[in-house]
N, C-alpha and C positions, 0 to 999 in steps of 0.2 A: 088546710094550709100545709104545704109540703114540708117534709123533713129536710133540714139543712145540715151541712157539715159543721164541725167545731170551728174551723177557720171562718166560715161564713157567719156563724153566730157571733164570734168575737168581733169581726169587722162591723156587723150590724150594731152591736152594743157600743162600740167605740164611736161609730158615726152618729149615734143618737145620745151620747153622753157628753155633757159639757163640763168644763172646769167651772166650779162655783165662784161666786163673787168674793170680794176681799173684805177684810175687817181688821181692826187693830186688836192686838193681844199683848198683854204684859209679858215680861221676860220669863216669868215663872210658868207660863202656860203655852209657850210656843213649841215645845219639844214635839217632834213628829209632824209639824205643820210645814207647809211650803212657803218660803219667803216671797213676798210680792213687791219688794223694793230693794234697791241697792243700799248697803250699809257702809257709811264712811266713818273714818276715825276722827274724833274731835281733839286728839292729842298725838304727839310723837310717842312711840312705844319702842324701848323704854323712854320715859319722859326725862331721863337724865342719864349720864354715864354711871353705870352701877357695877359693883363687884360681882363677878361670876363665881368666886370662891371665897371661903373663909381664909384670911391671911393678913398680909400687910400691904398697904398702899405705899408705893415708892416711886422715886424717879429712876427709871430703868438704867440710866447712865451711871448711877451710883454703884451698880452691881457689875461694872465692867471687869473688876478684879475681885476674886473671891479667895477666901472668905472675907466678908466685910461686916463691920458692926455699925448700926445706925441707931440714933437716939429716938426713942419712942415718945411721941408728943400727944398721943390721945387714943381714944377708943371709940369706934363708930359702929354701933349696932344698926341693923336694918330698921328703917322707919324714922331714923334721926338724920340730922344734918349738922355738919361742923363748918364753922367759919375759919378754922385753922388752915394755914397753907403749908403743904409739905414742901420743904426746901431741901437743898443739897445737904446730905448728912443726917436727914431725919426720915421717919416713917410713921405711919399711923395704923393701928390695928383696925381691921374692918371685917364685917360679917357679910355673907352672901346677900345681895339685894340692896345693900347700903350705897348711897351716892359716893362716888369716888371724890375725895377732897381736891380742892384746887391745888395745882402744882404736880400732883401725882399723875403718872401716865401708865401705870401697870400695877398688878397685884401679884404678890408672891404667896404661894400656898403655904399655910402654916407648917405643914410637914417638911418644908424645905428650909426651915429656920429653927433656931433654938434661943431661948431666953438666957441672957448672960446675967442680967440684973433687972430690977424693977423698971429701969429706964433705958436698957440697952438690949438690942436684938441682933443676933448674929445670923447672917444670910449665907447659906451654903450653895445656893444655885441662883443663876441669873435669869432675867426675863427680857423679852423684847418689848418695845413700846407697844402698848395696847393689849398685851397678853393678860388673859383672865379679866378682861373688862368688856362689858356689854355696852356698846356705844349708843348714845341717845339717838332714837329713831331708826336703829338698824333693823328692827322687825317691821315697823309701820311708820310712815310719815303722816303728819297731820293732813287731813283731807283725802287720804288714800282710801280706795274702795277695798274693804276687807271681806265682804260677802256680797255675792251677786244675786239678783232676783232669780227665783226658780230653784234655789238650793233647798234641800230638805234639812230642816233644823234638827240636829242631834246635840249631844252633850258638848262637843267641842265648839260647835257653832254658837250655842248659848253662852259659853265662856268668852268667845270672841266679842259678842255683843256687850257683855258685861264689862269687858276690858276697855271698850270705847264709849261707855256710858249710854248705850242704846237700850233703854228699858221698856220702850213701847214700839212694837213693830207691826207693819202691815203684812198680813199673811192671807193665804187662800182659806176661805171658810171651810170648816169640816162638815161633811154631810150629816144631816139629821136623818136617822134611820128608824123605821118602824118595822116590827116583827110580829106577824100574826100567824098563829097555828090554827088549822081548821080540821074538823072531823068530829062526828058524834062519838067516835070510839075513844077519844083522847081525854085524859084527866091530868091534873097537875101532879108534879113529882111527889108532893107531900101526901097525896091521897093514895089509899090502898085500892088498886084497880079491881073492880068487880068483874063479873062474867062479861066477856066480850069487850072489855076495856083495856087500854094500855096507857102507860105513863108517857107524858110528853117529854121526849128527849130533844126534839128538834128546836123548840123555842129557846131553852137554856143554851144549847150549843150555838145557835145562830147569834144570840145575844153576846155570848162570850167571844165569838170570832169577830164580830163587828167591833166590839170594844177593844179587842186585841189588835185590830187594824188602826186603832187610834181615833175612832169615830164615836160620837154619842149614839146611844141606842135606846129605844123604848120598846119594852115587851108589852104587846097589846092584848095578851091573853089568848084564849081559845074561843073560836067561833063554831057554833054548831053548823051542820050542813043544811041551813035553811036560808032561802034567798033573802028574806028581809034582814036577818041578822048579819049576813055576809055583806049586804049592800051598805048597811050602816057602818060596819067596820072598815070597809074599803073606802068609803068617803073620808073617814078619819085618816086612813093611810095615805090618801092623796095629798095631805098637808105636809108630808115629809119630802125630803129630797130623794130618798130611796125607800122603797116599800117591799118587804120580803113576805111573801105568802107561802106557807108550807102546807102542802096538800091541796086536793081539790082541782088538780089540773090534768088528770089522766082521762080515761074514756068511760068511767063508771057513771051510773045513774046519778050519783051525788057529787060528781066533779063539776061544780057549777061556776068555778072562778072565771074561765075564759068568757063565758056568756055575760056574767055580771059586770066584768071589767068593761066590756063594750057598751052595755046598757048605761053605765055610769060615765061614759065619755072617754074611756081609755082606748088607745089605739094599739092593738096587738101587732107587734112587729115580726115575731116568729113564735111558733109553738110546735115543738118537736125538733130535737137535735140528734144527729147520728152519733150518739155516745152511750156507753154502758158503764155504770148506771147513769140515769138522768135523762133518758129519752124524752119524757113529756115536758121538759123545761120550757117555760114561757117567758117572753120578754115584751114589755109594753111601756107606753109612756102616756102621761096625762099632764099637760101643762109643764110645770117644773119638776114633776115627780117621775122617777123611773121605777118600774115595777118588775120584780121577778116572781113568777109563779113556779115554785120548786116542787118536784115530786115528793110525796110524803115519806117515802122510805128514808130512814136516817142516813144510810150510806150515800144516798143520792144528795141529801142536804149537805153532807161533808164534802163530797167531790165537786159538786157544782159551785159551792162557795169559793173554793180556791181556783177553779178553772174559769169561772165566769163572773161571779159577784165581786170578789176582791179586786180583780182588775178594774171593774167599773168604779168601785169606791176609790181606788188609787187615782184613776183619771179625774174624777170629781175633785179630789184633793189637790190636783195640779202636779202630781208626782210624775217624773219622767220615766220611772221604772214600772209603769202600769202593765206593760205587756207580760204575759206569762213567759218565764224563761226555762227552757228545757235543757237538761244536762245529760251527758252520757254516763252510764254506770254499767258495771258487769254484774249479771245476775248470779246468785250464789248456788242455784240448783236448777235442774230441768223444770220447765213450767209449761205444761200442755194447756191449751185454751181453744175455745171456739166462740167467735162473736161476729155478728154481722155489722157491728158498729165499732168505732174507736173504743178501746177497752181501757178503762181507768181503774187500776188496781191499788188499793191502799197497801202500803209497803213500808219497809224500814231500811233506811240508807245507813251505810257506814263507810269507813275508810280502811283500805288494805293495800299494802305495797304502793302507797302513794296515789291510789286511784279510788274512785267512788264505787261502792258495791251496793246492790239492792236485793233485799229478801222480801218477796211478795207474801202477803197474808192469804190464808185460805178461809173464805167466808161462806156462811150458809145463806147466801143471798143478800139482797140490798137492805134487809131489815137488821142484819147482824152487826149492830154498832159496837157490841162488846168485843167482837173480833178485830176492831180497828184501834183498840187501845195501843198506844205507843207508836201510832203512825207518824212518820216524819216526812213522808214523800208519797207520791203516786207514781207507779210504773205505767207508762203510756204505751199501749200496744196497738198496732194497726188491725183493722178488721180482717177476719179470715180464720182459718183453722190450721194450727201448727203447734209445734213444741219449740219453745225457746230453750236452747241448750245451755247448760252451766257454763259460765264465763263469757257467754255471748253478750254483746253490747246492746243495751236498750235505752230508751229515753225515759227520764224521770223529771218530775216537777217537785222541787223541794217545797215544804210548807213550814210555817213558823213553829218551831218546837225547841 
């Protein structure tokens, strides 16, 4: 199977990745999900004329000549209602959020008044009709659409739903993801690796990244490089919406994944991408499952997740921002490189003089995950041999940090 470009790989992934079905979720669990219905208000907001300030509810015409003293007829905290009517020559103390009493058409801030006695208030500043009053329905009218289908639910959107009494919402279902590490040389992090063994960093990393994207994840453990064990594990993985296989996709004698996927009915759509690191990346599908075979080196796991896997997750979730977004940044030092493929360099972005800067990390190859600590972006360099000069502009892909 021929090696394809990053753009071709992304187009292939998006062409073969569908938005998942819809489900109902309660208000407490919709954060990070995509709304699959329009939400309309069941009330006017505010539902009554309410005070926008602490002060006194008055008839604005009573303050045409200043100073003026008005008789205090009551006190109205938020959450209460008064049947008293404010008439000429009277006022009522009112707190922010309380319903403006009948008769009053404005609120005077408390700092523009002074108390003369228990029942007499002096006003030093006038108001216009409607001043410091939030009118009923000025934010939202009953029946008005407050959120549209396709919006990503964040904190403010959850608050909007709560304000209109919408406690159950139809949303796009989140992908169920399985993560399998492969390799005879790998042991779990809690184990002390013996001779020829290494700890599994890819499994915990991929699990955390998938969860950080807002999706459910199941870590399916480590499979030895034996065909029967791999076949059983892959059959379980096919039950997921997205199945991530770390290792076993290169050209070695024990890289069995591509062949086993096809034997189990999977259709390999591409295998090898012109990118460094991550060249042996594989993408396949089996019924409703999408499969990524990821090169086993940890840096390859990190870069391919953000460049290819997270965009696929976001498309499954129905998010409109699923395409990787590349920004411009100025490099902070000269950076010589040589690569026959698109070069993805773990880096650190910052801000200087109002612009984005990028400092690439120097790694000892694709296994050097410790050198990637504090990565918050990837510098994207075209294939070739050259030196990027200090302050030259390069493309970067920001990651969640």
